C-alpha positions, 0 to 999 in steps of 0.5 A: 095428374088430372087431364085438361078437359077439351071443351068441344062445345065451346070450341064449336061455339067459337068456330060458329061465330067466326063463320057467322062473321064471314057470312055477314061480310059476304052478305054485305058485298052480296045482299041476296046471298043466303047460305043453305045447307040441307041435311037428309035423314031417313028414318029415326035411328037414335044415334042419327037423330042425335047428330042431326039435333046438333047440326040443326043449330045451323042447317035445314032438315029434310026427313024421308020415310024409312021406306023410301025407295032407291029411285025416289032418294036419287030423284030427291037428291037431283033436285037439291043438286039443281037447286041454286038456293042449296049450297050444301047437302049432307046425307046422314048415315047409315041409311036403311038396307034398301038403299045403296049408301055408296050410290047415294053419297056419290049422287051428291054433287061434289061441290055440295058434298059438305060431309066429304063422303063421295068417292071423289072427296074421300080420294082427295083425303088419301092423295098426298099432295091434294088440295082438300076442300071438303073433308069428312066433318068429324075427322076435320073437326078433330084436326081443328080441335087438336090445332086449337089446343096446340097439340104437336103432331109431327113426330108423335105416335098416333093411334086411330081406333076404328077404320070406317070410311067416314072417320077412321080411314080419313082420320089416320091420313089427316094425322099422317099428313101432319107428320104423325106416325099413325097406327090404325086399330080395328076389329081384326087387331089382336088384344096384344096389339091394342095393348101395346100400341095404345100404351105407346100412343101420344095421341089416341082417337077412338071411334069403335062404338064400344062404351068403356073400351078404353081405360086409364090403365090402357094408356100412357101418362100425358097422352091426348085422347079424343073420343068419338064413339057413340054408344048408348047405356042404360040409365034409369035417371033419364026419361028415355031410360038410356044415355049416350056415352063415348068409348073412353072411360073418362073417370080413369083416363082423365087421371092419366091423360094430359087432355081428354074431352068428357065426350066429343058432343060439340 
């Protein structure tokens, strides 16, 4: 069996076209309306720059020097919060050490927090009957992808590898809300636990940041694998001398899984 490749780029293009139609309809009713989302990037981390390049297809980038102070950053955010022409703000994480990520993400107005990183939006993900509006983008995108591919979640065993506040944590809760039985594996999980739970998982979402972390012999036939890991490995054929890969060894996993993206870069 060879897994059906989940084409994240095609799904992304389809969703983008749908959103464009909605914007066009809004502009007919309100000709003055021009949606604007601002991405804030501090410094030039390669992984952050990669994500920003993908987002720039639709959004505006504001870059600040890596040495910006906490006070300056909060002042910049206050200006964007009060700018009525800005409808959304995304602070690209991680931030340099001198900046308090929690204070900065919480400084973004809740209604403009398009990445869902503020404490109020994160808390809504974990509340049982909350009306979710602004959910962290990666987990929300994964849920959209699973729905698009008609993946059954209710009653299934799901494993999330990683427990970060912005991917693994919310991912597990979103899967749980859709009826899956969720196990979160992380840095304190034992090799035996990884082996057991991965082998029994119907759906696997990996976001640990380790290239080749999951191989075909780790998973059961017919499972669905979503790979959102971000790793750089040496590749002399590339101008930079490296290339970005996920956590999953695609060559082996694609021979076992029913659905698996080569790398979730859409």
